[in-house]
N, C-alpha and C positions, 0 to 999 in steps of 0.2 A: 311570552308565548313559549310553550313547551313543545319540543320536537319529539315525535315518537322514537323510541330507542332503535328501531330498525332503520329509520332514516338517518340517524346519527351514525350508526354502524356502517351504513352504505356510504355515507360521505367520507368517513374515516378510511374505509377500504379503498375507495376511489383515489383518495389522497396518497395512500401508500403505493398504489399501482403507478400513479403519475411520478411519485418520488423515485421509484425503482427505475423508471424508464428515462428520466430526465429531471431537471429542476422543477419544483412546483412553480406555478405562475407568479406567486408573490415574490419570488427571487429573481425573476427574469430582469436582466439589466443591472442587477445589484451584485453580481459575482464576477471577480476577475481571476485570471489564470497567469500569474507572474512568470511561470516557467513551463509547467506541464498542463496540457489541456485535453488529454486523451480520454477523459471521462468527466461527466457533468459535476460529480461530487469531489473532484480534485480541486475545485475552485475555492476562493476566499471571499467571504462577505466583508465589505468595507465596514470598519468600526470607527466612529468619530472620536477623536482624542483618546486613544487607548492608553492604558498604563502599561508598564513593563515593556517598553519598546527596546530596540536594539541597544545593547551596552557594548561599546567598542573595546572595553577591557576584557571581554569574554571571547573564548572560542566556543562555539555551540557544537557540542559533541553528543550525538544521540545514537543509541543502538536500539533498533526496533525489532520486536519479537513477532514474527509472522508464522502463524500456524492455522490449522483448521482444514477442512476438506473442501475440495472444489465442488460447488453445488450447481453452477451453471457453466459448463465447459465452453460456451460460446462467448462469454464476456470476460473482461479483465477481472482477475481475482480481486475481491473487495479490499483485502489488505494491501495490495499494490496501489489501489486507488488512494487508500488512506496514507500510504507512504508518500505518494506524490503530493497529497494535500498537506502533509506535515512539512514537506520541503517548501511548498508554495507559501504556507503560513509564515515560515521563518523569513523567506525572501520579502513577503509583503510587510513584515514587521521591521524591515530595514537591515536584516542581516546580510552582509555581502557574501557572495558565494564562496569566497576564499576563507571565510570564517565559519562556514557551515560544513560540518563533518558528520556524515550519516552512514550507518552500517545497518543493513537488513540481514537478519538471520532467519532462514527459511527452514522449517522442520515440520514433523508430523505429516498429515495428509496434504499440506500445501506443497510438498515436494513435487507433486504431480504438475503443479502450475508452472514449474521451471523446466519441464521437458522440452527438448528440441522439437522442431516441427515433425520430423519423421516419427518420433515416439508418441507425440501428442496425437498425430493423425491415426496412428495404429490403435490408440485407446479410444479416441472420440470421433474419428473420421473427418476432422477439420484441422487446419493449421493452428498453432498455439496463439490465442489472442493476447497473451501476455508478452510475447516476444518483443514487439515494438515498444511497449511501455518500459520493459526492463532495459532495452537498448538505450532509450532516451534517458532513463534515470542513471544508468551507469555512465553514460556520456557526460552527464552533469556532475559526476563525482560520487554518486552513491555507490558504496561497495556492497556486494552481495555475497553471502556465504550460505552454504547448505550444510545441514547436519549429516556427517558421514555415517552415523549410526542409522538414521532413517534411510539413507541411500542403500545401505546394506540390507535393512529389513525389507525394503521394496524391491530389492535386487536390481537397482539401477547402477549403471556405470557412469563415470565422468563424461564419456563421449555421448551420453544420452541426454545431457542437460544443456541448457543454453550456455554459450561460452563466457558470458559476463559473470556467471556464478562460480565461485571458488568452493572447493570441498574442504570443510574443516573436520577435525576428528569428531566433534559433537557440537550441538547447540549450547549445551551447558558450559563447556570449556571456552567457547567463543564469548559467551556473556561474561564469564569471570575475567577473561583476558582483557576485554574492552572496558569492563568495570574498573580494573586496576589502572587502565590508561585514562580514566576520568570521564568515560562516556556515561550519559544518563540513560537508564533503561526505560523504554516505552513499549507497552503491550498494545499491539494493534491486531492481534490474532482474531480470527473468526471461528469461535468455538461453538456457536449455537446453530 
């Protein structure tokens, strides 16, 4: 039986809307949240007998590239959800927290997502929805740096951003420095 193209498009669109607001029904009960559970898509789907599980000889060092503009000021920035998911995935894969070293580098338009409540409210009229997520992730050991060049371009001062975020001279120098320290680069920016 062939479905008319408009019906297929409608079903696809409804699926996307559901996916943006929460997990699709077929994933209910199949997702766990080893550490962070502040967003539905920070979860991990169980995989039976996976390959490449935790290797005790390794320290898992990852530097994550966070960029893009804030599209929905009322929700946790999608790259922060992906950061939490990346952490959850490693923990679910057996990596002990003391062997997991993650650094998030915020730059470009995503700098707005790390503003303190006062500045965020001035811009959007609401408290920063990223504040609690960043606090939780920093408490778990994820380090946050912001590009000082973007801070200057946006005319933000250090006292206008969340206290868990440290100011580096630039995103580029931060990536190079941590690359020299053996960190693996992972792009989780939202550029579209």
